[in-house]
Structures are given as structure tokens and as C-alpha cells.
VEXDREN-2710 file (C-alpha; in Angstrom, 1 decimal):
% VEXDREN-2710
k/r/px/py/pz
1/TRP/11.9/-9.9/-9.3
2/ASP/13.7/-7.7/-11.8
3/ALA/11.2/-8.6/-14.5
4/GLN/8.3/-7.8/-12.2
5/LEU/9.8/-4.5/-11.2
6/THR/10.2/-3.6/-14.9
7/SER/6.5/-4.4/-15.5
8/HIS/5.4/-2.4/-12.4
9/LEU/7.4/0.6/-13.3
10/GLY/6.2/0.5/-16.9
11/ALA/2.6/0.4/-15.7
12/LEU/3.1/3.2/-13.2
13/PHE/4.9/5.5/-15.6
14/ARG/3.4/4.4/-19.0
15/SER/4.6/7.5/-20.9
16/ALA/8.2/7.2/-19.7
17/ASP/11.0/6.1/-22.1
18/PRO/12.0/2.5/-21.2
19/ALA/15.7/3.7/-21.0
20/ALA/14.7/6.2/-18.3
21/LEU/12.8/3.5/-16.4
22/ALA/15.8/1.2/-16.7
23/GLU/18.0/3.9/-15.1
24/LEU/15.5/4.2/-12.2
25/GLN/15.4/0.4/-11.9
26/ALA/19.2/0.2/-11.8
27/ASP/19.2/2.4/-8.7
28/ALA/16.5/0.4/-7.0
29/GLU/17.2/-1.6/-3.8
30/TRP/15.2/-4.5/-2.5
31/VAL/13.4/-4.2/0.9
32/THR/11.6/-7.0/2.7
33/LEU/9.0/-6.4/5.4
34/ARG/7.3/-8.8/7.7
35/ALA/3.6/-8.4/8.4
36/GLY/3.4/-5.6/11.1
37/ASP/6.7/-4.0/10.2
38/THR/6.8/-0.2/9.7
39/LEU/8.3/1.1/6.5
40/PHE/8.4/4.7/7.6
41/ARG/6.6/6.9/10.1
42/ARG/4.8/10.3/9.8
43/GLY/7.5/13.0/10.1
44/ASP/10.4/10.9/8.8
45/PRO/12.4/12.4/6.0
46/GLY/11.2/11.6/2.5
47/ASN/14.3/10.0/1.0
48/ALA/12.7/7.4/-1.3
49/ALA/9.6/6.1/-2.9
50/TYR/8.7/2.4/-2.9
51/THR/6.9/0.2/-5.3
52/VAL/5.3/-3.0/-4.0
53/LEU/6.3/-6.2/-5.8
54/SER/4.4/-8.5/-3.4
55/GLY/2.4/-8.1/-0.2
56/ARG/0.3/-5.2/1.0
57/LEU/1.0/-1.9/2.8
58/ARG/-1.4/0.2/4.9
59/ILE/-1.1/4.0/5.0
60/LEU/-2.1/5.4/8.4
61/GLY/-2.8/9.0/9.0
62/GLU/-2.6/11.1/12.2
63/GLY/-4.1/9.3/15.1
64/LEU/-3.5/6.1/13.0
65/PRO/-6.8/5.7/11.1
66/ALA/-6.3/3.7/7.9
67/LEU/-6.2/6.0/4.9
68/TYR/-5.5/3.6/2.1
69/GLU/-3.9/0.3/1.2
70/ILE/-1.3/-0.4/-1.5
71/GLY/-0.9/-3.8/-3.1
72/ALA/1.4/-5.2/-5.8
73/GLY/2.2/-2.7/-8.5
74/GLY/1.4/0.3/-6.3
75/ILE/3.8/3.1/-5.2
76/VAL/4.1/4.7/-1.8
77/GLY/6.3/7.5/-0.5
78/GLU/6.2/9.6/-3.6
79/MET/4.3/12.5/-2.0
80/ALA/7.2/13.4/0.3
81/LEU/9.6/13.3/-2.7
82/LEU/7.3/15.6/-4.7
83/SER/6.7/18.1/-1.9
84/ALA/10.2/18.0/-0.3
85/GLU/8.5/17.7/3.1
86/PRO/8.6/15.0/5.8
87/ARG/6.4/12.0/5.5
88/SER/2.7/12.8/5.9
89/ALA/1.7/9.3/7.1
90/THR/2.9/6.1/8.6
91/VAL/3.2/3.0/6.4
92/LEU/3.2/-0.5/7.7
93/ALA/3.1/-4.0/6.1
94/VAL/-0.3/-5.7/6.4
95/ARG/1.3/-8.9/5.0
96/ASP/4.9/-10.0/4.3
97/SER/6.0/-7.7/1.5
98/LEU/8.8/-7.2/-1.0
99/LEU/9.4/-3.7/-2.2
100/ALA/11.8/-1.9/-4.5
101/ARG/13.2/1.3/-2.9
102/LEU/13.6/4.1/-5.4
103/PRO/16.0/6.6/-4.0
104/ALA/15.1/10.3/-4.2
105/ALA/17.9/11.3/-6.5
106/ALA/16.9/8.6/-9.1
107/PHE/13.2/9.5/-8.7
108/HIS/14.0/13.2/-9.4
109/ARG/16.1/12.3/-12.4
110/LEU/13.2/10.4/-13.9
111/ILE/10.9/13.4/-13.4
112/GLU/13.4/15.8/-14.9
113/ARG/13.9/13.5/-17.9
114/GLU/10.2/12.5/-18.2
115/PRO/7.9/15.4/-17.1
116/ALA/4.8/13.4/-18.1
117/VAL/5.5/11.2/-15.1
118/LEU/4.3/14.1/-12.9
119/ARG/0.8/14.0/-14.6
120/GLN/0.6/10.3/-13.9
121/LEU/1.6/10.8/-10.3
122/SER/-0.9/13.6/-9.9
123/ALA/-3.7/11.3/-11.3
124/LEU/-2.6/8.6/-8.8
125/LEU/-2.6/11.0/-5.9
126/SER/-6.0/12.4/-7.0
127/GLU/-7.5/8.9/-7.1
128/ARG/-6.2/8.2/-3.6
129/LEU/-7.7/11.5/-2.3
130/ARG/-11.1/10.6/-3.9
131/SER/-11.0/7.1/-2.3
132/GLN/-10.1/8.6/1.1
133/SER/-13.0/11.1/0.9
134/ALA/-15.4/8.3/-0.1
135/MET/-14.3/6.2/2.8
136/ARG/-14.7/9.1/5.3
137/SER/-18.2/9.8/4.0
138/SER/-19.4/6.2/4.4
139/THR/-21.2/5.6/7.6
140/ARG/-19.3/2.4/8.5
141/ALA/-16.9/-0.1/7.1
142/VAL/-18.4/-3.3/5.8
143/VAL/-16.6/-6.5/6.8
144/ARG/-17.1/-9.0/4.0
145/THR/-14.8/-11.8/5.1
146/ILE/-13.6/-13.1/8.4
147/ALA/-11.0/-15.8/8.7
148/VAL/-10.7/-17.9/11.8
149/VAL/-7.4/-19.8/12.0
150/PRO/-6.7/-22.3/14.7
151/ALA/-3.7/-21.6/16.9
152/GLY/-3.2/-25.3/17.7
153/ALA/-4.9/-28.7/17.6
154/ASN/-7.2/-28.1/20.6
155/SER/-7.8/-24.4/20.2
156/GLY/-11.6/-24.5/20.2
157/THR/-11.9/-23.0/16.7
158/ALA/-15.2/-24.7/15.9
159/ALA/-16.9/-23.5/19.1
160/PHE/-15.5/-20.0/18.6
161/SER/-16.7/-20.0/15.0
162/ARG/-20.2/-21.0/16.0
163/SER/-20.3/-18.3/18.7
164/LEU/-19.1/-15.7/16.2
165/ALA/-21.7/-16.8/13.6
166/ALA/-24.4/-16.6/16.3
167/ALA/-23.3/-13.1/17.3
168/ARG/-23.3/-11.9/13.7
169/THR/-26.8/-13.3/13.2
170/GLY/-28.0/-11.5/16.3
171/THR/-27.1/-8.1/14.8
172/GLY/-29.3/-8.8/11.8
173/THR/-26.4/-9.6/9.5
174/ARG/-26.2/-12.9/7.8
175/ALA/-23.4/-15.2/9.1
176/THR/-23.4/-17.2/5.9
177/PRO/-23.4/-16.3/2.3
178/PRO/-26.8/-16.1/0.6
END
């Protein structure tokens, strides 16, 4: 996992000196989340940023609409560190996830030593904002894949799947790929 963290930090902060990233990595702590676990809640203090090594996190806004999802290689929690304000969103694990916790003090040392990191974080935050705006302006979300998983040997999965396919066909949407 150390090698993967090195790779993710290098990709996130491309312009940073490898020695500065090594210092940040030395302060990192491993965090595991099960699917459905909450990493932090809106209003919590911003005491760390997190980079995702495996799994997926969902960022939820006020009223809990999904704002964004973060996968492997992404970072979350950096906004509270940059603004010195409480968390602006709730973050929970969509899947079992492994994260590296980057404490606020180590994160701030990196920024002081490598100011170009701020430009990279600004670009990342701008991209998220553009994505959120685009999602809000779309009329509806498009579901592309639905997985039906049996809960047991006699769970009626086949019958349920046929009913689901028939219901999807009734709305004018194809139930099977073209």
C-alpha cells in the first residue's frame, strides 16, 4: 500500500518535490471503511485530508444529495483544510475502502514548502464544481447498469429480473443492450 500511496500522491501533487511528498506520506495513517460507513459529517472539524487507495467514496451535500464520487487516487477533505472551516459535506463509503489519512499539520507543511500544490488543488476543486454544476443542470440521472444479486438459493432472482426487465421495457427504455 505504501507504493500505491506514493504513486497517488505523486499524481495528485505532480509539481511537488518527492522529498516533500515522502514527508507527507510518513505522517499518513491507514483508515479502512466498510461500505456504508461515514468518514466524516458536514459540520465536523477539518483535521485531515484523505486519499483513496481502493474503494469509492460519495460526497453528500446538505439534504444529502450526491454531489460527487471519489475513487482510487482521489483526495477528499482538502477543502476544509484550505478554508479552515468545518466540513462542508458528508462523506461515506460506497464500497469497502482503504484510505490514507493526511493530518492537517502535514498537509499544511506540504503547501508551505510546495506552493504549486495550491494550484493543483484549485484545479481539482474547480473540476469538481464544474461536474456538480453539470449534474444539476441535467434533467435526470441515467442508470446504465443494474445488478441483481440473489440473497439465497431460492430467492426468486430470475422472476424478479424478468419483472424488472418488463417494467423497464414499459417505460420505453430498452431492458437489454442494443
